[in-house]
C-alpha positions in Angstrom: 72.2 14.6 48.5 73.4 12.9 45.3 70.9 10.1 45.7 68.0 12.6 46.1 69.1 14.4 42.9 69.4 11.1 41.0 65.9 10.1 42.2 64.6 13.6 41.3 66.1 13.3 37.8 64.7 9.8 37.3 61.3 11.0 38.3 61.5 14.0 36.0 62.5 11.7 33.1 59.6 9.3 33.8 57.2 12.3 34.0 58.4 13.8 30.8 58.1 10.4 29.1 54.5 9.9 30.3 53.5 13.4 29.3 55.3 13.2 26.0 53.6 9.9 25.1 50.3 11.3 26.3 50.6 14.4 24.1 51.6 12.2 21.1 48.5 10.0 21.7 46.4 13.0 22.2 47.6 14.5 18.9 46.8 11.1 17.2 43.3 11.0 18.7 42.7 14.6 17.6 44.0 13.8 14.1 41.8 10.7 13.8 38.7 12.3 15.3 38.8 16.1 14.7 35.8 16.6 17.0 38.0 15.8 20.0 40.1 18.7 21.3 43.9 18.3 21.6 43.7 18.9 25.3 41.1 16.2 26.0 43.0 13.9 23.6 46.1 14.5 25.7 44.2 13.7 28.9 43.0 10.5 27.2 46.6 9.7 26.2 48.1 10.3 29.6 45.4 8.2 31.3 46.0 5.4 28.7 49.8 5.5 29.3 49.4 5.4 33.1 46.8 2.6 33.0 49.1 0.6 30.7 52.1 1.2 32.9 50.1 0.2 36.0 48.9 -3.0 34.3 52.4 -3.9 33.1 53.8 -3.4 36.7 51.0 -5.6 38.1 51.6 -8.3 35.5 55.3 -8.4 36.1 54.8 -8.5 39.9 52.5 -11.6 39.5 55.2 -13.6 37.7 57.0 -14.7 40.9 60.5 -15.7 41.4 61.0 -18.5 38.9 64.7 -18.8 38.3 64.9 -21.6 35.8 62.7 -24.2 34.1 63.4 -26.8 36.8 61.4 -24.9 39.4 58.3 -24.6 37.1 56.8 -28.0 37.9 57.1 -27.4 41.6 55.3 -24.1 41.2 52.5 -25.9 39.3 52.2 -28.6 41.9 51.4 -25.9 44.6 48.2 -25.1 42.7 46.5 -28.2 44.1 43.5 -29.9 42.6 41.4 -27.9 40.3 37.6 -28.1 40.9 35.5 -29.3 38.0 32.9 -27.0 36.7 29.9 -28.7 35.1 28.1 -26.5 32.6 24.3 -27.2 32.3 22.3 -25.6 29.6 19.0 -24.2 30.9 15.6 -25.3 29.7 14.2 -23.2 27.0 11.8 -20.4 28.0 8.1 -21.0 27.4 6.5 -18.5 25.3 3.5 -17.0 27.0 0.6 -16.5 24.6 -1.4 -13.4 24.8 -5.1 -13.9 25.0 -7.4 -12.1 22.6 -9.4 -9.4 24.2 -13.1 -9.5 23.5 -14.6 -6.3 22.3 -17.8 -5.2 23.9 
């Protein structure tokens, strides 16, 4: 029961933090662009906070379990050989000349 209450309180704190930051960003958006309503600015702020949090969670999950600097070269060796990409510039386009129309 206590674990459920602790989880509920943690979720409530995170929700209040996200909504509070969203309202703050919404107020700033409304202040900078008065044509945007505070409600829509708040929605923009909440979506921005959620997208940033999701990106940061994804970025930290991609870091892997590198404990110290000695494991870093082994991690880089697992990448294997990197293919070479040759960049070739395309030939310039030929300009098509328009023919003069003869008037009758």
